[in-house]
C-alpha positions as CSV (number, residue, x, y, z in Angstrom):
1,H,3.9,36.4,3.4
2,I,0.7,36.6,1.4
3,V,1.3,40.4,0.9
4,W,4.8,39.5,-0.3
5,L,3.5,36.9,-2.7
6,K,1.0,39.4,-4.2
7,L,3.9,41.9,-4.7
8,F,5.9,39.2,-6.4
9,F,3.0,38.0,-8.7
10,T,1.6,41.3,-9.9
11,D,1.0,42.1,-13.5
12,C,2.7,45.3,-14.3
13,R,6.3,44.5,-14.1
14,C,9.1,45.6,-16.4
15,A,12.5,43.9,-16.7
16,E,14.1,46.1,-14.0
17,D,11.2,45.4,-11.6
18,D,11.7,41.7,-12.4
19,I,15.4,41.8,-11.3
20,K,14.5,43.7,-8.2
21,T,11.8,41.3,-7.3
22,Y,14.1,38.3,-8.0
23,Q,16.7,39.9,-5.7
24,E,14.2,40.3,-2.9
25,L,13.1,36.7,-3.3
26,F,16.7,35.5,-3.5
27,A,17.6,37.3,-0.3
28,K,14.6,35.8,1.5
29,L,15.6,32.3,0.4
30,D,19.3,32.6,1.1
31,T,19.0,32.3,4.9
32,N,22.8,31.8,5.6
33,K,23.7,34.7,3.3
34,D,26.5,32.8,1.4
35,G,25.2,34.0,-2.0
36,V,24.0,30.5,-2.9
37,V,20.5,28.9,-2.4
38,D,20.8,25.2,-1.8
39,V,18.0,22.5,-1.8
40,S,17.2,22.8,1.9
41,E,17.1,26.6,1.9
42,L,14.8,26.5,-1.2
43,K,12.4,24.0,0.4
44,E,12.3,25.8,3.8
45,G,11.9,29.2,2.2
46,L,9.1,28.2,-0.1
47,D,7.3,26.3,2.6
48,A,7.4,29.4,4.8
49,M,5.8,31.3,2.0
50,G,3.1,28.7,1.6
51,I,4.4,27.5,-1.8
52,K,4.4,23.7,-1.9
53,T,7.1,22.0,-4.0
54,G,8.4,18.5,-3.6
55,R,10.9,19.2,-6.4
56,G,13.6,21.3,-4.9
57,E,16.4,19.0,-6.2
58,E,15.1,19.3,-9.8
59,I,14.8,23.1,-9.6
60,I,18.4,23.3,-8.4
61,S,19.8,20.8,-10.9
62,S,18.0,22.4,-13.9
63,G,19.3,25.9,-13.0
64,D,22.7,25.0,-11.7
65,D,25.1,25.8,-14.5
66,N,28.4,25.6,-12.6
67,K,27.4,22.4,-10.8
68,D,28.0,23.5,-7.3
69,D,24.7,22.1,-5.9
70,G,23.2,25.5,-5.4
71,L,22.0,28.5,-7.3
72,N,23.8,31.8,-7.2
73,F,21.7,34.9,-8.1
74,N,22.5,34.9,-11.8
75,E,21.5,31.2,-12.1
76,F,18.4,31.8,-9.9
77,S,17.1,34.7,-12.0
78,K,17.9,32.9,-15.3
79,Y,16.0,29.8,-14.1
80,L,12.9,31.9,-13.2
81,M,13.0,33.9,-16.5
82,D,13.3,30.8,-18.7
83,H,10.7,28.9,-16.7
84,E,8.3,31.8,-16.9
85,K,8.6,32.0,-20.7
86,K,7.8,28.3,-21.0
87,L,4.9,28.6,-18.6
88,L,3.4,31.5,-20.5
89,L,3.4,29.4,-23.7
90,T,1.6,26.6,-21.8
91,F,-0.9,29.1,-20.3
92,K,-1.7,30.4,-23.8
93,S,-2.2,26.9,-25.2
94,L,-4.7,26.2,-22.3
95,D,-6.5,29.5,-22.8
96,K,-8.5,28.4,-25.8
97,N,-10.6,31.6,-26.2
98,N,-7.7,34.0,-25.5
99,D,-9.6,35.9,-22.7
100,G,-6.7,35.7,-20.3
101,Q,-8.5,33.3,-18.0
102,I,-8.6,29.5,-17.9
103,D,-11.9,27.9,-16.9
104,Y,-12.6,24.3,-16.1
105,M,-14.0,23.6,-19.6
106,E,-10.7,24.7,-21.2
107,I,-8.8,22.4,-18.8
108,K,-11.2,19.5,-19.8
109,Q,-10.8,20.3,-23.5
110,S,-7.0,20.5,-23.4
111,L,-6.7,17.2,-21.6
112,A,-9.2,15.6,-24.0
113,D,-6.9,16.8,-26.9
114,L,-4.1,14.8,-25.3
115,G,-6.2,11.6,-25.1
116,M,-7.1,12.0,-21.4
117,N,-10.8,12.3,-20.7
118,I,-11.8,13.6,-17.3
119,S,-15.1,14.5,-15.7
120,E,-16.2,18.1,-15.1
121,E,-15.8,17.4,-11.3
122,D,-12.1,16.5,-11.8
123,A,-11.5,19.5,-14.0
124,N,-13.0,21.7,-11.3
125,K,-10.7,20.0,-8.7
126,I,-7.7,20.9,-10.8
127,L,-8.9,24.4,-11.2
128,Q,-9.5,24.9,-7.4
129,S,-6.0,23.7,-6.6
130,I,-4.6,26.6,-8.7
131,D,-7.4,29.2,-8.1
132,V,-6.1,31.5,-5.3
133,N,-8.9,34.1,-5.2
134,G,-11.9,31.8,-5.6
135,T,-13.2,33.2,-8.8
136,M,-13.4,29.7,-10.4
137,T,-11.1,30.9,-13.2
138,V,-7.3,31.0,-13.3
139,D,-5.5,34.1,-14.6
140,W,-1.8,34.2,-15.6
141,N,-0.7,35.4,-12.2
142,E,-2.3,32.5,-10.4
143,F,-1.1,30.0,-13.0
144,R,2.5,31.3,-12.7
145,Q,2.4,31.4,-8.9
146,H,1.2,27.7,-8.9
147,F,3.8,26.4,-11.3
148,L,6.8,28.7,-11.0
149,F,8.4,26.4,-8.4
150,N,7.3,23.2,-10.0
151,P,9.7,22.1,-12.7
152,A,6.7,21.0,-15.0
153,T,6.8,23.3,-18.0
154,S,5.0,21.7,-20.9
155,L,1.3,20.8,-20.7
156,Q,2.2,17.1,-20.9
157,E,4.4,17.4,-17.8
158,I,1.7,19.3,-15.9
159,I,-0.8,16.6,-16.8
160,R,1.6,13.9,-15.5
161,Y,1.9,15.8,-12.3
162,W,-1.9,16.0,-12.0
163,K,-2.4,12.4,-13.1
164,H,-0.3,11.1,-10.3
165,S,-1.2,13.7,-7.7
166,T,-4.9,14.9,-8.0
167,V,-5.3,11.1,-8.5
168,L,-7.7,11.4,-11.3
169,D,-8.9,7.9,-10.9
170,I,-6.4,6.4,-13.3
171,G,-5.9,3.2,-11.3
172,D,-2.5,2.2,-9.9
173,S,-3.2,-1.3,-9.1
174,L,-0.7,-4.2,-9.2
175,T,-2.9,-6.4,-11.3
176,I,-4.5,-3.7,-13.5
177,P,-2.0,-2.4,-16.0
178,D,-0.9,1.3,-16.1
179,E,-2.9,3.7,-18.2
180,F,-0.9,5.6,-20.8
181,T,-2.1,8.8,-22.5
182,E,-2.0,9.0,-26.3
183,E,1.0,11.2,-26.1
184,E,2.9,8.7,-23.9
185,K,2.1,6.0,-26.5
186,T,3.3,8.0,-29.5
187,T,6.5,9.2,-27.9
188,G,7.5,5.6,-26.9
189,L,7.4,6.5,-23.2
190,W,5.1,3.6,-22.5
191,W,7.7,0.9,-23.3
192,R,10.3,2.7,-21.2
193,Q,7.8,2.7,-18.3
194,L,7.2,-1.0,-18.8
195,A,10.9,-1.8,-19.1
196,A,11.5,0.1,-15.9
197,G,8.7,-1.9,-14.2
198,G,10.2,-5.2,-15.6
199,M,13.6,-4.3,-14.3
200,A,12.2,-3.5,-10.9
201,G,10.3,-6.8,-10.8
202,A,13.4,-8.8,-11.7
203,V,15.5,-7.2,-9.0
204,S,12.9,-7.4,-6.3
205,R,12.0,-11.1,-7.1
206,T,15.7,-12.0,-7.0
207,G,16.1,-10.2,-3.7
208,T,13.2,-11.9,-2.0
209,A,13.6,-15.4,-3.8
210,P,14.6,-17.3,-0.6
211,L,11.4,-16.2,1.2
212,D,9.4,-17.1,-2.0
213,R,11.0,-20.6,-2.0
214,M,10.2,-21.0,1.7
215,K,6.6,-20.1,1.0
216,V,6.2,-22.7,-1.8
217,F,7.8,-25.3,0.4
218,M,5.4,-24.6,3.2
219,Q,2.4,-24.6,0.9
220,V,3.3,-28.0,-0.4
221,H,5.0,-29.9,2.4
222,S,3.8,-28.3,5.6
223,S,1.1,-30.1,7.5
224,K,0.0,-30.8,11.1
225,S,2.2,-33.9,11.2
226,N,5.1,-32.2,9.4
227,K,5.4,-28.7,10.8
228,I,8.0,-26.6,9.0
229,S,9.3,-23.5,10.9
230,L,11.1,-20.7,9.1
231,V,14.5,-21.3,10.7
232,G,14.1,-25.1,10.4
233,G,13.1,-24.8,6.8
234,F,16.0,-22.7,5.8
235,K,18.5,-24.9,7.7
236,Q,17.0,-27.9,5.8
237,M,17.4,-26.1,2.4
238,L,21.0,-25.1,3.2
239,K,21.9,-28.6,4.3
240,E,20.3,-30.1,1.1
241,G,21.7,-27.8,-1.5
242,G,23.9,-25.1,-0.1
243,V,23.4,-21.3,-0.3
244,T,22.6,-21.2,-4.0
245,S,19.7,-23.6,-3.5
246,L,17.8,-20.7,-1.9
247,W,17.4,-19.2,-5.3
248,R,16.0,-22.3,-7.1
249,G,13.2,-21.4,-9.5
250,N,14.2,-17.7,-9.5
251,G,15.4,-17.8,-13.1
252,V,12.1,-18.8,-14.6
253,N,10.3,-16.4,-12.2
254,V,12.3,-13.5,-13.6
255,L,12.1,-14.7,-17.2
256,K,8.3,-14.7,-17.2
257,I,8.1,-11.0,-16.3
258,A,8.7,-9.8,-19.9
259,P,6.2,-11.9,-21.8
260,E,3.6,-11.5,-19.0
261,T,3.9,-7.7,-19.0
262,A,3.8,-7.4,-22.8
263,I,0.8,-9.7,-23.2
264,K,-1.1,-8.1,-20.3
265,F,-0.5,-4.6,-21.7
266,M,-1.6,-5.4,-25.3
267,A,-4.6,-7.4,-24.1
268,Y,-5.6,-4.6,-21.8
269,E,-5.7,-2.1,-24.6
270,Q,-7.8,-4.4,-26.7
271,Y,-10.3,-5.3,-23.9
272,K,-10.7,-1.6,-23.1
273,K,-11.8,-0.9,-26.6
274,L,-14.2,-3.8,-26.5
275,L,-15.7,-3.0,-23.1
276,S,-15.9,0.8,-23.0
277,S,-19.4,2.1,-23.5
278,E,-18.2,5.3,-25.1
279,P,-15.0,5.2,-27.2
280,G,-12.1,6.8,-25.4
281,K,-13.8,6.8,-22.0
282,I,-13.6,4.0,-19.5
283,Q,-15.4,3.7,-16.2
284,T,-13.9,2.1,-13.1
285,H,-15.9,-1.2,-13.4
286,E,-15.0,-1.5,-17.1
287,R,-11.3,-0.9,-16.2
288,F,-11.5,-3.6,-13.6
289,M,-13.1,-6.1,-16.0
290,A,-10.6,-5.2,-18.8
291,G,-7.7,-5.5,-16.3
292,S,-8.9,-8.9,-14.9
293,L,-9.4,-10.3,-18.5
294,A,-6.0,-9.0,-19.5
295,G,-4.5,-10.7,-16.4
296,A,-6.3,-13.9,-17.3
297,T,-5.1,-13.8,-20.9
298,A,-1.4,-13.2,-19.8
299,Q,-1.7,-16.0,-17.2
300,T,-3.1,-18.4,-19.8
301,A,-0.2,-17.7,-22.2
302,I,2.6,-18.1,-19.7
303,Y,1.1,-20.7,-17.4
304,P,3.5,-23.5,-18.4
305,M,6.3,-21.2,-17.0
306,E,4.3,-21.0,-13.7
307,V,4.2,-24.8,-13.4
308,M,7.9,-25.0,-14.2
309,K,8.7,-22.4,-11.6
310,T,6.9,-24.5,-8.9
311,R,8.7,-27.7,-10.0
312,L,12.1,-26.0,-10.2
313,T,11.6,-24.3,-6.8
314,L,10.8,-27.7,-5.2
315,R,13.5,-29.7,-7.0
316,K,16.0,-31.7,-5.2
317,T,19.7,-31.4,-6.0
318,G,20.4,-33.0,-9.4
319,Q,16.7,-33.6,-10.2
320,Y,16.7,-31.2,-13.2
321,S,19.8,-29.8,-14.8
322,G,17.9,-26.6,-15.9
323,M,14.8,-25.1,-17.3
324,F,14.7,-27.0,-20.6
325,D,15.6,-30.3,-18.9
326,C,12.7,-29.7,-16.6
327,A,10.2,-29.0,-19.5
328,K,11.5,-32.1,-21.3
329,K,11.0,-34.4,-18.3
330,I,7.5,-33.1,-17.5
331,L,6.5,-33.5,-21.1
332,K,7.9,-37.1,-21.3
333,R,6.5,-38.3,-18.0
334,E,3.2,-36.5,-17.8
335,G,2.3,-35.1,-21.2
336,V,1.2,-31.6,-22.3
337,K,-1.7,-31.6,-19.8
338,A,0.8,-31.3,-16.9
339,F,1.7,-27.8,-17.9
340,Y,-1.8,-26.6,-17.1
341,K,-2.2,-28.2,-13.6
342,G,-3.8,-25.8,-11.1
343,Y,-4.9,-23.5,-13.9
344,V,-8.5,-23.2,-12.6
345,P,-7.7,-22.0,-9.1
346,N,-5.1,-19.7,-10.6
347,I,-7.6,-18.0,-12.8
348,L,-10.3,-17.9,-10.1
349,G,-7.7,-16.2,-7.8
350,I,-7.3,-13.2,-10.2
351,I,-10.9,-12.0,-9.5
352,P,-10.8,-11.6,-5.7
353,Y,-7.2,-10.4,-5.8
354,A,-7.7,-7.7,-8.4
355,G,-11.1,-6.7,-7.1
356,I,-10.1,-6.4,-3.4
357,D,-6.7,-4.8,-4.4
358,L,-8.5,-2.1,-6.4
359,A,-11.3,-1.5,-4.0
360,V,-9.0,-1.2,-0.9
361,Y,-6.6,1.1,-2.9
362,E,-9.4,3.4,-4.0
363,S,-10.9,3.5,-0.5
364,L,-7.6,4.3,1.1
365,K,-6.8,6.9,-1.6
366,N,-10.2,8.6,-1.2
367,F,-9.8,8.5,2.6
368,W,-6.4,10.3,2.3
369,L,-7.8,12.9,-0.1
370,S,-10.7,13.7,2.1
371,K,-8.8,13.8,5.3
372,Y,-5.3,15.1,4.6
373,A,-5.3,16.7,1.1
374,K,-5.3,20.3,2.4
375,D,-2.5,22.2,0.6
376,T,-1.8,19.7,-2.1
377,A,-3.4,16.7,-3.7
378,N,-0.1,15.0,-4.1
379,P,0.1,12.4,-1.3
380,G,3.8,11.7,-1.8
381,V,5.7,8.5,-2.3
382,L,5.3,7.0,1.2
383,V,1.5,7.3,1.2
384,L,1.1,5.9,-2.3
385,L,3.5,3.0,-1.5
386,G,1.7,2.4,1.8
387,C,-1.8,2.3,0.1
388,G,-0.4,0.0,-2.6
389,T,1.2,-2.4,0.0
390,I,-1.9,-2.5,2.2
391,S,-4.3,-3.1,-0.8
392,S,-2.2,-5.8,-2.4
393,T,-1.8,-7.5,1.0
394,C,-5.6,-7.6,1.4
395,G,-5.9,-9.0,-2.1
396,Q,-3.4,-11.7,-1.3
397,L,-5.2,-12.6,1.9
398,A,-8.4,-13.1,0.0
399,S,-6.9,-15.2,-2.8
400,Y,-4.3,-17.1,-0.8
401,P,-6.2,-20.4,-0.3
402,L,-6.6,-20.5,-4.1
403,A,-2.9,-19.9,-4.6
404,L,-2.1,-22.7,-2.1
405,I,-4.3,-25.2,-4.0
406,R,-2.8,-24.1,-7.3
407,T,0.7,-24.7,-6.0
408,R,-0.2,-28.1,-4.6
409,M,-1.8,-29.1,-7.9
410,Q,1.2,-27.9,-9.9
411,A,3.5,-29.9,-7.6
412,Q,1.4,-33.1,-7.6
413,A,3.3,-35.3,-9.9
414,S,6.6,-34.3,-8.5
415,L,5.6,-35.7,-5.1
416,E,6.2,-39.4,-5.2
417,G,3.2,-41.6,-4.3
418,S,0.7,-38.7,-4.2
419,E,-2.5,-39.3,-6.1
420,Q,-3.8,-36.8,-8.6
421,Q,-6.6,-34.9,-7.0
422,P,-9.0,-32.4,-8.6
423,M,-9.4,-29.0,-7.0
424,G,-12.6,-29.6,-5.0
425,R,-11.3,-32.8,-3.4
426,M,-8.1,-31.2,-2.5
427,V,-9.8,-28.3,-0.7
428,K,-11.9,-30.8,1.2
429,N,-8.9,-32.8,2.2
430,V,-7.0,-29.8,3.5
431,L,-10.0,-28.6,5.5
432,E,-10.6,-32.1,7.0
433,K,-7.0,-32.8,7.9
434,E,-5.7,-29.4,8.9
435,G,-8.7,-27.1,9.4
436,F,-9.3,-23.7,7.8
437,F,-5.8,-22.4,8.6
438,G,-4.4,-25.3,6.6
439,L,-5.3,-23.1,3.6
440,Y,-3.0,-20.4,4.8
441,R,0.2,-22.4,5.1
442,G,3.3,-20.4,4.1
443,I,1.6,-17.0,4.6
444,L,4.3,-15.8,7.1
445,P,7.2,-15.8,4.6
446,N,4.7,-14.5,2.0
447,F,4.0,-11.4,4.1
448,M,7.6,-11.0,5.2
449,K,8.6,-10.5,1.6
450,V,6.0,-7.8,0.9
451,I,7.8,-4.8,2.4
452,P,11.3,-5.6,1.0
453,A,9.8,-6.4,-2.4
454,V,7.9,-3.1,-2.6
455,S,10.9,-1.1,-1.4
456,I,13.4,-2.8,-3.7
457,S,11.1,-2.5,-6.7
458,Y,10.3,1.2,-6.0
459,V,14.0,2.2,-5.7
460,V,15.0,0.2,-8.8
461,Y,12.0,1.5,-10.8
462,E,13.0,5.1,-10.0
463,Y,16.7,4.6,-10.9
464,T,15.8,2.7,-14.1
465,R,13.3,5.4,-15.1
466,S,16.0,8.1,-14.8
467,A,18.5,6.0,-16.6
468,L,16.0,5.6,-19.5
469,G,15.5,9.3,-19.5
470,I,11.9,9.5,-18.1
471,Q,11.2,12.6,-16.1
472,K,9.5,12.0,-12.8
């Protein structure tokens, strides 16, 4: 196969040779000889030749003029010719000194021009992933061979592929906002990404709301003397308010996504400018600080909605007619101060959560890269989702006691006859009465909702992205 690849990717080829080579390649891929190459044939054939592509569907759909879910020879050769033209333009834009070779400095420079600063080591990593003959430079043949069966054509798309696959340390943490390149900001891509994320959050929160309500119930009401089991708890809720009562508090929970995301994103950009030692470059620890501060800023701004969410989730039938009624009653009975109950444990919880989440994610990612990244640096959806799920679960484990104390403080006045306790005394009380595990009440429904929440939000995110016209 290597010999065949070399034959396909040689320099001196005229148009007739092109067609002949395309015919040979087409014949190799069309295993059932029906004159059409479909997705599975394309993937199997390219895999056998040692060409990695996770994008068979996109190649077929972008070349498939007659919409029969496969490429006939004309469509196939037209796709390759068009794609090659676009790739040549990209190659020329990367080759700054026009010597027909791309070296790691040219890659570094091109990315810097697009507002993405990377280290020489990262630029070398990218180069090595394309460099077939080990010369530490990439010529046109190697470049074409690497990208011909990857739908990325423009430099921006190629960068996006690297950004998410060579994992250039651009942080994909739940609490630390996404990084956007300058190009993404100017084209308005960033708000589409945020909108897709918001939509995904709304659907996944709604899908897992009954488990969330169960968690809050257990955090506040469960104790040694009053054990609440999952089944018993749901039965009680259904008896008290019917099926719809399982979604109490979900409205406010979904509504707060938009302001929280927007404030977090804007604050993050500002904190990055303030904290970065060199303009335009940001180290991991600076990113972590900026992300934590942005999270704290967003939480401070929307915290009254958090209190209302807890109160509405715990409400009895007929206690509040809706969100505004709830806000009015809290204000009247307890004053403005009530809207910031539990604020301190909430802010304290951000640090262990964000820190552990990021640290575990980076460790898992580096472990994967060192162990399994042989042919490609792109770990694929399952690995990335797995790393994200494990890291956020570890973050939750660390900050859960603070979340429990926060929820109890938020609920305080709504529990008749309960005295107002400051944070320290409440922790002491829980430990005295219920022991260390008393701080982990409700963790079971909390962990039960992790996998469905991640799965729902990923699927919705991908669908919303394509609906908004964002290329993967």
